[in-house]
Backbone as CSV, one residue per row, in Angstrom:
resi,resn,N_x,N_y,N_z,CA_x,CA_y,CA_z,C_x,C_y,C_z
1,UNK,-45.115,26.118,-6.030,-44.175,25.836,-4.966,-43.939,27.071,-4.119
2,UNK,-43.775,28.203,-4.755,-43.509,29.438,-4.037,-44.692,29.826,-3.147
3,UNK,-45.924,29.634,-3.638,-47.114,29.942,-2.850,-47.183,29.064,-1.611
4,UNK,-46.851,27.789,-1.745,-46.871,26.876,-0.612,-45.863,27.325,0.447
5,UNK,-44.692,27.767,0.013,-43.667,28.242,0.942,-44.141,29.488,1.678
6,UNK,-44.780,30.406,0.953,-45.307,31.620,1.599,-46.399,31.270,2.605
7,UNK,-47.267,30.319,2.243,-48.326,29.901,3.150,-47.742,29.282,4.409
8,UNK,-46.766,28.402,4.246,-46.131,27.747,5.389,-45.472,28.790,6.300
9,UNK,-44.813,29.779,5.685,-44.188,30.845,6.474,-45.244,31.653,7.224
10,UNK,-46.353,31.952,6.569,-47.423,32.722,7.205,-48.010,31.960,8.392
11,UNK,-48.191,30.656,8.241,-48.716,29.843,9.340,-47.714,29.803,10.490
12,UNK,-46.445,29.663,10.178,-45.408,29.661,11.214,-45.423,30.969,11.991
13,UNK,-45.493,32.086,11.295,-45.540,33.398,11.949,-46.794,33.515,12.813
14,UNK,-47.936,33.047,12.306,-49.184,33.087,13.070,-49.059,32.294,14.366
15,UNK,-48.526,31.080,14.284,-48.376,30.241,15.475,-47.449,30.879,16.500
16,UNK,-46.341,31.442,16.050,-45.401,32.071,16.985,-45.971,33.363,17.569
17,UNK,-46.735,34.111,16.777,-47.395,35.312,17.306,-48.431,34.934,18.359
18,UNK,-49.183,33.871,18.105,-50.177,33.414,19.081,-49.495,33.023,20.388
19,UNK,-48.352,32.368,20.284,-47.577,32.003,21.480,-47.199,33.249,22.271
20,UNK,-46.711,34.260,21.569,-46.321,35.509,22.242,-47.521,36.182,22.889
21,UNK,-48.659,36.128,22.241,-49.872,36.737,22.786,-50.310,36.027,24.061
22,UNK,-50.270,34.691,24.060,-50.635,33.942,25.265,-49.728,34.344,26.421
23,UNK,-48.434,34.427,26.172,-47.491,34.809,27.228,-47.742,36.234,27.716
24,UNK,-47.983,37.150,26.795,-48.236,38.548,27.177,-49.536,38.665,27.971
25,UNK,-50.559,37.959,27.543,-51.833,38.010,28.267,-51.698,37.389,29.651
26,UNK,-50.931,36.347,29.758,-50.714,35.707,31.063,-49.990,36.674,32.006
27,UNK,-48.967,37.361,31.500,-48.227,38.326,32.326,-49.113,39.492,32.755
28,UNK,-50.069,39.857,31.906,-50.934,40.997,32.222,-52.133,40.597,33.080
29,UNK,-52.235,39.308,33.447,-53.314,38.878,34.319,-54.479,38.227,33.602
30,UNK,-54.408,38.158,32.291,-55.468,37.458,31.553,-55.245,35.955,31.691
31,UNK,-56.251,35.190,31.501,-56.230,33.737,31.637,-55.775,33.308,33.029
32,UNK,-56.303,33.936,34.096,-55.886,33.540,35.442,-56.329,32.122,35.802
33,UNK,-57.270,31.584,35.038,-57.764,30.236,35.319,-56.756,29.154,34.926
34,UNK,-55.739,29.537,34.148,-54.751,28.563,33.702,-53.507,28.607,34.575
35,UNK,-53.027,27.440,34.906,-51.775,27.363,35.659,-50.614,27.721,34.738
36,UNK,-49.471,27.990,35.339,-48.275,28.259,34.538,-47.948,27.067,33.651
37,UNK,-48.137,25.867,34.188,-47.857,24.667,33.408,-48.793,24.577,32.203
38,UNK,-50.062,24.935,32.373,-51.017,24.895,31.257,-50.630,25.907,30.185
39,UNK,-50.206,27.084,30.610,-49.753,28.091,29.648,-48.529,27.578,28.895
40,UNK,-47.628,26.912,29.603,-46.447,26.330,28.950,-46.841,25.264,27.937
41,UNK,-47.853,24.475,28.241,-48.307,23.449,27.308,-48.788,24.096,26.012
42,UNK,-49.604,25.142,26.142,-50.103,25.837,24.952,-48.937,26.432,24.164
43,UNK,-48.057,27.127,24.852,-46.931,27.781,24.172,-45.988,26.769,23.525
44,UNK,-45.675,25.693,24.236,-44.798,24.666,23.673,-45.456,23.965,22.495
45,UNK,-46.753,23.752,22.590,-47.465,23.122,21.483,-47.457,23.988,20.234
46,UNK,-47.768,25.272,20.393,-47.764,26.183,19.249,-46.367,26.289,18.644
47,UNK,-45.361,26.378,19.504,-43.981,26.470,19.028,-43.575,25.189,18.311
48,UNK,-43.930,24.049,18.875,-43.574,22.772,18.263,-44.164,22.605,16.873
49,UNK,-45.424,22.980,16.712,-46.061,22.876,15.394,-45.427,23.870,14.428
50,UNK,-45.078,25.058,14.920,-44.464,26.074,14.060,-43.084,25.634,13.585
51,UNK,-42.294,25.075,14.490,-40.915,24.718,14.177,-40.820,23.427,13.366
52,UNK,-41.651,22.440,13.698,-41.582,21.145,13.016,-42.979,20.630,12.703
53,UNK,-43.653,21.226,11.712,-45.031,20.823,11.417,-45.155,19.373,10.975
54,UNK,-44.098,18.800,10.446,-44.143,17.412,10.016,-44.182,16.414,11.156
55,UNK,-43.911,16.868,12.373,-43.878,15.973,13.527,-45.269,15.644,14.055
56,UNK,-46.288,16.359,13.600,-47.652,16.122,14.064,-48.559,15.852,12.867
57,UNK,-49.722,15.306,13.143,-50.667,14.988,12.075,-51.209,16.260,11.431
58,UNK,-51.714,16.118,10.211,-52.308,17.256,9.502,-53.492,17.809,10.284
59,UNK,-54.273,16.932,10.898,-55.427,17.382,11.671,-54.989,18.223,12.872
60,UNK,-53.931,17.820,13.541,-53.438,18.595,14.684,-52.851,19.924,14.220
61,UNK,-52.168,19.935,13.069,-51.661,21.209,12.529,-52.815,22.164,12.238
62,UNK,-53.876,21.644,11.653,-55.042,22.481,11.344,-55.688,23.014,12.617
63,UNK,-55.803,22.178,13.634,-56.406,22.623,14.893,-55.513,23.643,15.587
64,UNK,-54.190,23.444,15.528,-53.272,24.417,16.117,-53.376,25.759,15.404
65,UNK,-53.522,25.723,14.086,-53.686,26.956,13.311,-55.005,27.632,13.673
66,UNK,-56.065,26.845,13.822,-57.363,27.409,14.222,-57.273,28.017,15.621
67,UNK,-56.576,27.340,16.540,-56.392,27.881,17.885,-55.612,29.187,17.828
68,UNK,-54.577,29.228,17.004,-53.784,30.455,16.869,-54.651,31.610,16.380
69,UNK,-55.527,31.346,15.415,-56.452,32.393,14.950,-57.360,32.858,16.089
70,UNK,-57.875,31.912,16.872,-58.739,32.272,18.013,-57.983,33.131,19.030
71,UNK,-56.742,32.776,19.282,-55.938,33.538,20.243,-55.692,34.950,19.727
72,UNK,-55.265,35.063,18.489,-54.967,36.377,17.907,-56.221,37.246,17.884
73,UNK,-57.360,36.644,17.506,-58.616,37.392,17.423,-59.285,37.558,18.781
74,UNK,-58.749,36.907,19.821,-59.338,36.899,21.159,-60.785,36.411,21.085
75,UNK,-60.971,35.308,20.356,-62.293,34.773,20.072,-62.485,33.413,20.742
76,UNK,-62.564,33.394,22.059,-62.823,32.194,22.844,-61.878,31.036,22.536
77,UNK,-60.585,31.205,22.769,-59.655,30.092,22.514,-59.977,28.872,23.377
78,UNK,-60.645,29.093,24.508,-60.978,27.980,25.404,-61.945,26.985,24.764
79,UNK,-62.545,27.338,23.642,-63.440,26.410,22.953,-62.685,25.424,22.066
80,UNK,-61.385,25.603,21.928,-60.574,24.675,21.143,-60.283,23.428,21.974
81,UNK,-60.288,22.249,21.343,-59.921,21.038,22.086,-58.456,21.032,22.529
82,UNK,-57.644,21.949,22.012,-56.243,22.026,22.417,-56.014,22.950,23.605
83,UNK,-57.034,23.705,23.997,-56.893,24.622,25.125,-57.017,23.817,26.414
84,UNK,-56.130,24.009,27.374,-56.168,23.201,28.596,-57.384,23.512,29.467
85,UNK,-57.780,22.514,30.223,-58.885,22.671,31.157,-58.413,23.559,32.306
86,UNK,-59.194,24.583,32.698,-58.786,25.477,33.790,-58.496,24.707,35.073
87,UNK,-57.413,25.105,35.723,-57.072,24.556,37.021,-56.260,23.273,36.998
88,UNK,-56.108,22.657,35.843,-55.328,21.428,35.790,-53.854,21.751,35.857
89,UNK,-53.125,20.975,36.639,-51.679,21.100,36.668,-51.140,20.115,35.630
90,UNK,-50.470,20.619,34.636,-50.056,19.805,33.505,-48.545,19.636,33.486
91,UNK,-48.040,18.512,33.976,-46.597,18.324,34.030,-45.959,17.995,32.687
92,UNK,-46.735,17.494,31.732,-46.192,17.078,30.440,-46.568,18.132,29.409
93,UNK,-45.633,18.454,28.516,-45.874,19.566,27.597,-45.987,19.119,26.142
94,UNK,-46.661,18.016,25.919,-46.893,17.601,24.533,-48.387,17.558,24.275
95,UNK,-48.733,17.713,23.015,-50.144,17.678,22.638,-50.534,16.296,22.202
96,UNK,-51.780,15.969,22.419,-52.354,14.747,21.890,-53.333,15.105,20.786
97,UNK,-53.555,14.167,19.895,-54.596,14.350,18.891,-55.927,14.477,19.632
98,UNK,-56.846,15.344,19.194,-58.105,15.546,19.911,-58.878,14.261,20.222
99,UNK,-58.860,13.246,19.355,-59.573,11.997,19.652,-58.838,11.136,20.673
100,UNK,-57.574,11.411,20.928,-56.792,10.587,21.837,-56.631,11.225,23.207
101,UNK,-57.192,12.375,23.406,-56.997,13.064,24.678,-57.922,12.516,25.747
102,UNK,-57.536,12.672,26.996,-58.426,12.265,28.079,-59.612,13.204,28.156
103,UNK,-60.663,12.784,28.763,-61.830,13.650,28.968,-61.731,14.247,30.348
104,UNK,-62.101,15.459,30.601,-62.513,16.468,29.660,-61.337,16.925,28.791
105,UNK,-61.658,17.696,27.766,-60.644,18.126,26.808,-59.469,18.785,27.520
106,UNK,-58.269,18.350,27.186,-57.074,18.957,27.782,-55.880,18.669,26.894
107,UNK,-54.755,19.223,27.269,-53.509,18.984,26.548,-52.618,17.999,27.273
108,UNK,-53.132,17.320,28.252,-52.340,16.370,29.032,-51.956,15.203,28.152
109,UNK,-50.681,14.846,28.202,-50.222,13.694,27.419,-50.160,12.478,28.307
């Protein structure tokens, strides 16, 4: 039980750190291809999974964790199905399961 709690805490910290990194990179001029709304979608999605992991499917939690690792490692986060398509204006800030998303891959709900 204790190991599971530590793991959950570590994943929460990873997701929130990834959110902070996306915001810092956006402020410094990185990811210029993403609109402010797209950055908000990524940040809100990471925060939502971190704060309430039970609200999303296990598959989406795993993909969010994988995206967070890509962001932290700066290892092509745009290859994740949760990364928004460049240039899209995204008015809605919720994530869809990768099989339920519109094509091309995006975070549009």
